[in-house]
N, CA, C and O atoms as a MOPAC input file, in Angstrom:
PM7 MOZYME 1SCF
protein

 N    -65.39900 1    54.74800 1    -5.22300 1
 C    -66.49900 1    54.26100 1    -5.98800 1
 C    -67.45700 1    55.42300 1    -6.17900 1
 O    -67.87100 1    56.04200 1    -5.19900 1
 N    -67.81100 1    55.72600 1    -7.38800 1
 C    -68.73000 1    56.82100 1    -7.68400 1
 C    -70.06900 1    56.24800 1    -8.08000 1
 O    -70.14000 1    55.33600 1    -8.90400 1
 N    -71.13900 1    56.77900 1    -7.49600 1
 C    -72.47400 1    56.30600 1    -7.83400 1
 C    -73.33900 1    57.49100 1    -8.23100 1
 O    -73.11100 1    58.61800 1    -7.79100 1
 N    -74.30100 1    57.23100 1    -9.03900 1
 C    -75.26200 1    58.26400 1    -9.43700 1
 C    -76.64300 1    57.80700 1    -8.99500 1
 O    -77.02300 1    56.65600 1    -9.21000 1
 N    -77.39200 1    58.71400 1    -8.37800 1
 C    -78.74400 1    58.41100 1    -7.96100 1
 C    -79.68600 1    59.32800 1    -8.72700 1
 O    -79.41200 1    60.51800 1    -8.88500 1
 N    -80.79400 1    58.77200 1    -9.20300 1
 C    -81.78200 1    59.56800 1    -9.91700 1
 C    -82.82800 1    60.09300 1    -8.94600 1
 O    -83.33300 1    59.34600 1    -8.10800 1
 N    -83.15100 1    61.36500 1    -9.05400 1
 C    -84.26300 1    61.93800 1    -8.29800 1
 C    -85.29900 1    62.40500 1    -9.29500 1
 O    -85.06100 1    62.33000 1   -10.50000 1
 N    -86.42100 1    62.87800 1    -8.84000 1
 C    -87.49600 1    63.30900 1    -9.72500 1
 C    -87.07900 1    64.44700 1   -10.64200 1
 O    -87.37200 1    64.42800 1   -11.83700 1
 N    -86.39100 1    65.44500 1   -10.08100 1
 C    -86.11100 1    66.65000 1   -10.83500 1
 C    -84.71200 1    66.70300 1   -11.43300 1
 O    -84.51100 1    67.32100 1   -12.47800 1
 N    -83.75800 1    66.07400 1   -10.79400 1
 C    -82.38800 1    66.18400 1   -11.29000 1
 C    -81.59000 1    64.94200 1   -10.93000 1
 O    -82.03300 1    64.09700 1   -10.15200 1
 N    -80.43200 1    64.85400 1   -11.50200 1
 C    -79.53200 1    63.74300 1   -11.22000 1
 C    -78.60500 1    64.16100 1   -10.08800 1
 O    -77.99800 1    65.23000 1   -10.14500 1
 N    -78.49300 1    63.32600 1    -9.06200 1
 C    -77.62900 1    63.59800 1    -7.92100 1
 C    -76.39000 1    62.72800 1    -8.04800 1
 O    -76.49500 1    61.50800 1    -8.16900 1
 N    -75.23200 1    63.34300 1    -8.02200 1
 C    -73.97400 1    62.60500 1    -8.12200 1
 C    -73.38500 1    62.47800 1    -6.71200 1
 O    -73.23000 1    63.47000 1    -5.99900 1
 N    -73.06600 1    61.25700 1    -6.33200 1
 C    -72.48900 1    60.98700 1    -5.01800 1
 C    -71.20800 1    60.19100 1    -5.19600 1
 O    -71.14200 1    59.28000 1    -6.02100 1
 N    -70.19100 1    60.54100 1    -4.41700 1
 C    -68.91700 1    59.82000 1    -4.44100 1
 C    -68.69900 1    59.22200 1    -3.06300 1
 O    -68.76900 1    59.93400 1    -2.06100 1
 N    -68.43800 1    57.92700 1    -3.00100 1
 C    -68.17600 1    57.21900 1    -1.74000 1
 C    -66.74100 1    56.70300 1    -1.75400 1
 O    -66.31900 1    56.07000 1    -2.72200 1
 N    -65.99400 1    56.96900 1    -0.69200 1
 C    -64.62300 1    56.47300 1    -0.56300 1
 C    -64.43600 1    55.87800 1     0.83100 1
 O    -64.86300 1    56.45600 1     1.83000 1
 N    -63.79000 1    54.71200 1     0.87800 1
 C    -63.46500 1    54.10800 1     2.17100 1
 C    -62.35000 1    54.90400 1     2.82200 1
 O    -61.30700 1    55.14400 1     2.21300 1
 N    -62.57400 1    55.30700 1     4.05200 1
 C    -61.55800 1    56.01800 1     4.81900 1
 C    -60.81600 1    55.04600 1     5.73500 1
 O    -59.58700 1    55.05600 1     5.80100 1
 N    -61.56500 1    54.21900 1     6.43000 1
 C    -60.97200 1    53.21600 1     7.32300 1
 C    -61.64500 1    51.88800 1     7.02000 1
 O    -62.86700 1    51.80600 1     6.89100 1
 N    -60.82700 1    50.85000 1     6.90800 1
 C    -61.37900 1    49.51900 1     6.64800 1
 C    -60.36900 1    48.50100 1     7.13600 1
 O    -59.31800 1    48.32200 1     6.52200 1
 N    -60.68100 1    47.83200 1     8.23700 1
 C    -59.78100 1    46.79300 1     8.70800 1
 C    -60.00400 1    46.41900 1    10.15700 1
 O    -60.86800 1    46.96800 1    10.84000 1
 N    -59.19400 1    45.46100 1    10.61300 1
 C    -59.20700 1    45.03100 1    12.00900 1
 C    -57.99600 1    45.62500 1    12.69900 1
 O    -56.89800 1    45.66000 1    12.14300 1
 N    -58.21400 1    46.09500 1    13.93000 1
 C    -57.17800 1    46.79900 1    14.66900 1
 C    -57.14500 1    46.34700 1    16.11900 1
 O    -58.16000 1    45.94000 1    16.68400 1
 N    -55.95900 1    46.42700 1    16.71100 1
 C    -55.85400 1    46.20200 1    18.14600 1
 C    -56.54000 1    47.38100 1    18.83600 1
 O    -56.73100 1    48.42600 1    18.21400 1
 N    -56.91100 1    47.23400 1    20.10000 1
 C    -57.50400 1    48.36200 1    20.80800 1
 C    -56.59900 1    49.59800 1    20.81400 1
 O    -57.08600 1    50.72500 1    20.72200 1
 N    -55.29500 1    49.38700 1    20.92000 1
 C    -54.36500 1    50.51700 1    20.93400 1
 C    -54.37100 1    51.24400 1    19.57900 1
 O    -54.39300 1    52.47400 1    19.52000 1
 N    -54.35100 1    50.45200 1    18.48800 1
 C    -54.39400 1    51.05000 1    17.15800 1
 C    -55.72000 1    51.78300 1    16.93900 1
 O    -55.75200 1    52.89700 1    16.41700 1
 N    -56.80700 1    51.13500 1    17.34600 1
 C    -58.13500 1    51.73100 1    17.17800 1
 C    -58.23100 1    53.05100 1    17.94000 1
 O    -58.76000 1    54.03500 1    17.42400 1
 N    -57.71800 1    53.06800 1    19.16500 1
 C    -57.76100 1    54.29900 1    19.96200 1
 C    -56.96400 1    55.40800 1    19.27700 1
 O    -57.40300 1    56.55700 1    19.24500 1
 N    -55.81300 1    55.07500 1    18.73700 1
 C    -54.98500 1    56.06800 1    18.05200 1
 C    -55.71300 1    56.62800 1    16.82200 1
 O    -55.73500 1    57.84000 1    16.61100 1
 N    -56.29500 1    55.75700 1    16.02900 1
 C    -57.00300 1    56.18200 1    14.81900 1
 C    -58.19800 1    57.06300 1    15.18000 1
 O    -58.34500 1    58.16700 1    14.65500 1
 N    -59.04000 1    56.57400 1    16.06700 1
 C    -60.25700 1    57.29600 1    16.44400 1
 C    -59.91300 1    58.62700 1    17.11100 1
 O    -60.50700 1    59.65700 1    16.79000 1
 N    -58.96200 1    58.60600 1    18.03000 1
 C    -58.58100 1    59.83700 1    18.72600 1
 C    -58.06400 1    60.88800 1    17.75400 1
 O    -58.37500 1    62.07200 1    17.88600 1
 N    -57.27500 1    60.45200 1    16.77900 1
 C    -56.73400 1    61.39000 1    15.80200 1
 C    -57.84200 1    62.01000 1    14.95100 1
 O    -57.85900 1    63.22200 1    14.73900 1
 N    -58.76500 1    61.18100 1    14.46400 1
 C    -59.86400 1    61.69900 1    13.64900 1
 C    -60.71900 1    62.70000 1    14.42400 1
 O    -61.04400 1    63.77400 1    13.91800 1
 N    -61.07800 1    62.34100 1    15.64800 1
 C    -61.91000 1    63.23200 1    16.44400 1
 C    -61.15900 1    64.50100 1    16.81500 1
 O    -61.73800 1    65.58600 1    16.82500 1
 N    -59.88400 1    64.37200 1    17.11800 1
 C    -59.07500 1    65.54400 1    17.44800 1
 C    -59.02500 1    66.52900 1    16.28900 1
 O    -59.14400 1    67.73800 1    16.48600 1
 N    -58.84800 1    66.00800 1    15.08200 1
 C    -58.79900 1    66.87400 1    13.90100 1
 C    -60.12600 1    67.58600 1    13.66500 1
 O    -60.14500 1    68.77400 1    13.34300 1
 N    -61.23900 1    66.86400 1    13.82600 1
 C    -62.54900 1    67.48600 1    13.63200 1
 C    -62.83200 1    68.52400 1    14.72400 1
 O    -63.38600 1    69.58500 1    14.43700 1
 N    -62.45900 1    68.22600 1    15.96000 1
 C    -62.64700 1    69.18600 1    17.05000 1
 C    -61.80700 1    70.42500 1    16.78900 1
 O    -62.27700 1    71.54600 1    16.98200 1
 N    -60.57400 1    70.23300 1    16.35500 1
 C    -59.69300 1    71.35400 1    16.03300 1
 C    -60.27200 1    72.18800 1    14.88600 1
 O    -60.24200 1    73.41700 1    14.94500 1
 N    -60.79500 1    71.53600 1    13.85000 1
 C    -61.40000 1    72.24000 1    12.72200 1
 C    -62.52100 1    73.16300 1    13.20300 1
 O    -62.56200 1    74.34200 1    12.85100 1
 N    -63.43000 1    72.61000 1    14.01300 1
 C    -64.55500 1    73.42100 1    14.48500 1
 C    -64.10700 1    74.50200 1    15.46800 1
 O    -64.68600 1    75.58800 1    15.50400 1
 N    -63.08800 1    74.21000 1    16.25600 1
 C    -62.54800 1    75.22900 1    17.16300 1
 C    -61.96600 1    76.40300 1    16.40100 1
 O    -62.19900 1    77.55900 1    16.75300 1
 N    -61.20700 1    76.10200 1    15.35500 1
 C    -60.61700 1    77.16200 1    14.53400 1
 C    -61.70000 1    77.93800 1    13.78800 1
 O    -61.60800 1    79.15800 1    13.64500 1
 N    -62.70900 1    77.24300 1    13.32000 1
 C    -63.81200 1    77.89500 1    12.61100 1
 C    -64.53500 1    78.86800 1    13.53900 1
 O    -64.84400 1    79.99400 1    13.14800 1
 N    -64.80200 1    78.43400 1    14.75900 1
 C    -65.48000 1    79.29400 1    15.72500 1
 C    -64.60400 1    80.48100 1    16.10400 1
 O    -65.09000 1    81.60800 1    16.20700 1
 N    -63.30100 1    80.22900 1    16.31300 1
 C    -62.36200 1    81.30000 1    16.65100 1
 C    -62.30400 1    82.32700 1    15.52300 1
 O    -62.33600 1    83.53100 1    15.77600 1
 N    -62.22000 1    81.85600 1    14.28900 1
 C    -62.17000 1    82.74100 1    13.13000 1
 C    -63.43600 1    83.59100 1    13.03800 1
 O    -63.37600 1    84.78400 1    12.74000 1
 N    -64.56200 1    82.97100 1    13.29200 1
 C    -65.83200 1    83.69500 1    13.25600 1
 C    -65.86600 1    84.77900 1    14.33500 1
 O    -66.38200 1    85.87400 1    14.11400 1
 N    -65.31100 1    84.45700 1    15.50200 1
 C    -65.29100 1    85.42800 1    16.59900 1
 C    -64.37500 1    86.60800 1    16.26200 1
 O    -64.71800 1    87.75900 1    16.53400 1
 N    -63.22000 1    86.32400 1    15.67400 1
 C    -62.28000 1    87.38900 1    15.31000 1
 C    -62.87900 1    88.26800 1    14.21900 1
 O    -62.81200 1    89.49400 1    14.30100 1
 N    -63.46000 1    87.65200 1    13.20400 1
 C    -63.97000 1    88.40700 1    12.05200 1
 C    -65.28400 1    89.12400 1    12.32300 1
 O    -65.48100 1    90.25300 1    11.87300 1
 N    -66.19300 1    88.47100 1    13.06400 1
 C    -67.53300 1    89.02200 1    13.23000 1
 C    -67.91400 1    89.32300 1    14.68100 1
 O    -68.99000 1    89.85800 1    14.94800 1
 N    -67.02600 1    88.97500 1    15.61400 1
 C    -67.30900 1    89.21200 1    17.02100 1
 C    -68.31500 1    88.24800 1    17.61700 1
 O    -68.84100 1    88.48800 1    18.70300 1
 N    -68.58600 1    87.15400 1    16.91100 1
 C    -69.55600 1    86.17400 1    17.38700 1
 C    -68.97800 1    84.76200 1    17.31700 1
 O    -68.24100 1    84.41600 1    16.39300 1
 N    -69.32400 1    83.97300 1    18.29900 1
 C    -68.92500 1    82.56800 1    18.30800 1
 C    -69.80100 1    81.82500 1    17.30100 1
 O    -70.98100 1    82.14100 1    17.15200 1
 N    -69.23400 1    80.85000 1    16.62100 1
 C    -70.00200 1    80.00300 1    15.70900 1
 C    -70.70000 1    78.93700 1    16.56200 1
 O    -70.09400 1    77.94000 1    16.95400 1
 N    -71.97800 1    79.16900 1    16.83700 1
 C    -72.71000 1    78.28300 1    17.74800 1
 C    -72.85500 1    76.86800 1    17.18500 1
 O    -72.86100 1    75.89900 1    17.94400 1
 N    -72.97100 1    76.74400 1    15.87100 1
 C    -73.06200 1    75.40500 1    15.27100 1
 C    -71.76800 1    74.62700 1    15.49300 1
 O    -71.79800 1    73.43700 1    15.80600 1
 N    -70.62800 1    75.30600 1    15.32800 1
 C    -69.33800 1    74.64100 1    15.55700 1
 C    -69.15000 1    74.29200 1    17.02500 1
 O    -68.64300 1    73.21900 1    17.35000 1
 N    -69.55200 1    75.18400 1    17.90400 1
 C    -69.42000 1    74.91600 1    19.34500 1
 C    -70.28400 1    73.72100 1    19.74700 1
 O    -69.85700 1    72.88800 1    20.54700 1
 N    -71.49000 1    73.63400 1    19.19800 1
 C    -72.36000 1    72.49200 1    19.49000 1
 C    -71.75700 1    71.20600 1    18.93000 1
 O    -71.82900 1    70.15200 1    19.56100 1
 N    -71.17200 1    71.30000 1    17.76000 1
 C    -70.55900 1    70.11500 1    17.14300 1
 C    -69.37100 1    69.63400 1    17.96600 1
 O    -69.15400 1    68.42900 1    18.08900 1
 N    -68.60200 1    70.55500 1    18.52700 1
 C    -67.47000 1    70.18100 1    19.38600 1
 C    -67.96100 1    69.36100 1    20.57200 1
 O    -67.35400 1    68.34900 1    20.92200 1
 N    -69.05100 1    69.79100 1    21.18700 1
 C    -69.61700 1    69.04800 1    22.32500 1
 C    -70.01800 1    67.64000 1    21.88400 1
 O    -69.72600 1    66.66300 1    22.57400 1
 N    -70.69000 1    67.54000 1    20.72800 1
 C    -71.09400 1    66.22600 1    20.20700 1
 C    -69.88900 1    65.33500 1    19.93400 1
 O    -69.88600 1    64.15800 1    20.29300 1
 N    -68.87100 1    65.89800 1    19.29900 1
 C    -67.68100 1    65.11900 1    18.96200 1
 C    -66.95400 1    64.62700 1    20.21100 1
 O    -66.50100 1    63.48300 1    20.25400 1
 N    -66.84200 1    65.47500 1    21.21800 1
 C    -66.19100 1    65.06100 1    22.46700 1
 C    -66.95900 1    63.94100 1    23.13800 1
 O    -66.35800 1    63.00800 1    23.67100 1
 N    -68.28500 1    64.02100 1    23.11800 1
 C    -69.11000 1    62.96800 1    23.71100 1
 C    -68.94100 1    61.65800 1    22.94600 1
 O    -68.77600 1    60.59800 1    23.55100 1
 N    -68.98200 1    61.73200 1    21.62400 1
 C    -68.80400 1    60.53200 1    20.79800 1
 C    -67.43400 1    59.91200 1    21.02100 1
 O    -67.31600 1    58.69100 1    21.13100 1
 N    -66.40400 1    60.73800 1    21.08800 1
 C    -65.04000 1    60.25100 1    21.31800 1
 C    -64.96100 1    59.53700 1    22.66500 1
 O    -64.34200 1    58.47800 1    22.77200 1
 N    -65.57600 1    60.10400 1    23.67500 1
 C    -65.57600 1    59.49100 1    25.00700 1
 C    -66.27800 1    58.12500 1    24.98500 1
 O    -65.79100 1    57.15700 1    25.56900 1
 N    -67.41700 1    58.06400 1    24.31200 1
 C    -68.15400 1    56.79900 1    24.22000 1
 C    -67.34700 1    55.74100 1    23.47600 1
 O    -67.31800 1    54.58000 1    23.88400 1
 N    -66.69200 1    56.13700 1    22.38800 1
 C    -65.87700 1    55.18600 1    21.63800 1
 C    -64.67200 1    54.72200 1    22.44800 1
 O    -64.29000 1    53.55400 1    22.37700 1
 N    -64.07600 1    55.61800 1    23.20800 1
 C    -62.94400 1    55.22900 1    24.05700 1
 C    -63.36600 1    54.20700 1    25.10600 1
 O    -62.59300 1    53.30800 1    25.43600 1
 N    -64.58500 1    54.33100 1    25.63300 1
 C    -65.09200 1    53.34300 1    26.58800 1
 C    -65.29300 1    51.99300 1    25.90000 1
 O    -64.99000 1    50.94600 1    26.47100 1
 N    -65.80400 1    52.02600 1    24.67300 1
 C    -66.00600 1    50.80100 1    23.90300 1
 C    -64.66300 1    50.12200 1    23.62400 1
 O    -64.53900 1    48.90300 1    23.74100 1
 N    -63.67300 1    50.91600 1    23.25700 1
 C    -62.33300 1    50.39200 1    22.98300 1
 C    -61.71500 1    49.82000 1    24.25500 1
 O    -61.03900 1    48.79300 1    24.21100 1
 N    -61.94400 1    50.48000 1    25.38600 1
 C    -61.43900 1    49.99000 1    26.67100 1
 C    -62.03800 1    48.62000 1    26.99000 1
 O    -61.34500 1    47.73200 1    27.48600 1
 N    -63.31600 1    48.45700 1    26.70400 1
 C    -63.97500 1    47.16500 1    26.91900 1
 C    -63.33500 1    46.08400 1    26.05000 1
 O    -63.09700 1    44.96900 1    26.51200 1
 N    -63.06000 1    46.42100 1    24.79500 1
 C    -62.40600 1    45.45900 1    23.89700 1
 C    -61.03700 1    45.06700 1    24.43000 1
 O    -60.66400 1    43.89500 1    24.39400 1
 N    -60.28700 1    46.04700 1    24.92600 1
 C    -58.95100 1    45.77200 1    25.47500 1
 C    -59.05800 1    44.83300 1    26.67300 1
 O    -58.28300 1    43.88300 1    26.78600 1
 N    -60.01900 1    45.09400 1    27.57400 1
 C    -60.18700 1    44.26000 1    28.76400 1
 C    -60.60000 1    42.82800 1    28.41000 1
 O    -60.28200 1    41.88500 1    29.13500 1
 N    -61.30400 1    42.67800 1    27.30000 1
 C    -61.73600 1    41.34700 1    26.85600 1
 C    -60.73700 1    40.68700 1    25.92200 1
 O    -60.94800 1    39.55600 1    25.48500 1
 N    -59.64000 1    41.39200 1    25.60800 1
 C    -58.62600 1    40.83400 1    24.71500 1
 C    -59.09500 1    40.70500 1    23.27600 1
 O    -58.67300 1    39.79400 1    22.56400 1
 N    -59.95600 1    41.60200 1    22.84700 1
 C    -60.53300 1    41.53700 1    21.50600 1
 C    -59.91200 1    42.57900 1    20.57800 1
 O    -59.39400 1    43.60400 1    21.01900 1
 N    -59.98100 1    42.28700 1    19.28500 1
 C    -59.63300 1    43.27200 1    18.25200 1
 C    -60.91100 1    44.00400 1    17.86000 1
 O    -62.01100 1    43.61800 1    18.25600 1
 N    -60.74700 1    45.05900 1    17.08200 1
 C    -61.89300 1    45.84300 1    16.63700 1
 C    -61.86900 1    45.96700 1    15.11900 1
 O    -60.82000 1    46.23100 1    14.53000 1
 N    -63.00700 1    45.77900 1    14.49500 1
 C    -63.13300 1    46.01200 1    13.06100 1
 C    -63.75500 1    47.39700 1    12.89300 1
 O    -64.84700 1    47.67000 1    13.39200 1
 N    -63.04200 1    48.25200 1    12.18800 1
 C    -63.51900 1    49.61600 1    11.96300 1
 C    -63.72300 1    49.82000 1    10.46700 1
 O    -62.85600 1    49.49800 1     9.65600 1
 N    -64.88500 1    50.35900 1    10.12100 1
 C    -65.15000 1    50.76800 1     8.75400 1
 C    -65.71100 1    52.18200 1     8.78500 1
 O    -66.55700 1    52.51000 1     9.61700 1
 N    -65.23900 1    52.99400 1     7.88800 1
 C    -65.71100 1    54.37000 1     7.78600 1
 C    -65.65600 1    54.76700 1     6.32000 1
 O    -64.62200 1    54.65100 1     5.66100 1
 N    -66.78900 1    55.23400 1     5.82900 1
 C    -66.88200 1    55.66400 1     4.44100 1
 C    -67.21100 1    57.14400 1     4.40500 1
 O    -68.06300 1    57.61900 1     5.15600 1
 N    -66.53400 1    57.87100 1     3.52800 1
 C    -66.83700 1    59.26900 1     3.29700 1
 C    -67.72800 1    59.33600 1     2.06800 1
 O    -67.37000 1    58.82800 1     1.00500 1
 N    -68.88800 1    59.96300 1     2.21400 1
 C    -69.80100 1    60.15100 1     1.09100 1
 C    -69.93800 1    61.62900 1     0.82500 1
 O    -70.26900 1    62.40800 1     1.71900 1
 N    -69.67900 1    62.01100 1    -0.41300 1
 C    -69.78500 1    63.41100 1    -0.80200 1
 C    -70.81100 1    63.51700 1    -1.92300 1
 O    -70.76500 1    62.77400 1    -2.90300 1
 N    -71.74100 1    64.46000 1    -1.75800 1
 C    -72.82200 1    64.61000 1    -2.72500 1
 C    -72.81300 1    66.03700 1    -3.27100 1
 O    -72.70500 1    67.00400 1    -2.51700 1
 N    -72.92700 1    66.14800 1    -4.58300 1
 C    -73.09100 1    67.45800 1    -5.19400 1
 C    -74.49000 1    67.95800 1    -4.86200 1
 O    -75.47600 1    67.25800 1    -5.09000 1
 N    -74.57500 1    69.17100 1    -4.32200 1
 C    -75.88900 1    69.73100 1    -3.95800 1
 C    -76.10900 1    71.04700 1    -4.66600 1
 O    -77.15400 1    71.67500 1    -4.49100 1

C-alpha cells in the first residue's frame, strides 16, 4: 500500500508493506522472530566488520544496534515462552515503512 503525506515544504512519499501478518504457534513464532533478528544482527555485524577492515574502526552505531537487537530478541523469546506455557497462539504483525527522504 503506497501513501503520500503532505508536509509544509514538500510532498513525502511513503510505502508500507506487510511483512508478517497472522496467528502462529509459539514454535512458529520463535522461528520467525529468531530468523528476523538473526539476519539483522548478522547485517550489522558484517557492516561493522567491513568498516573495521576498510577504515580500521568499528562501526559503533552497528555495535550498539546489535546489543539492542539481542536484548529485544531475548525479551520476545521470554514472551513466546510464556505463550507456550499457557498453551496460547501468538498474533504477529509487522509492517515495513519506507520513506523517500
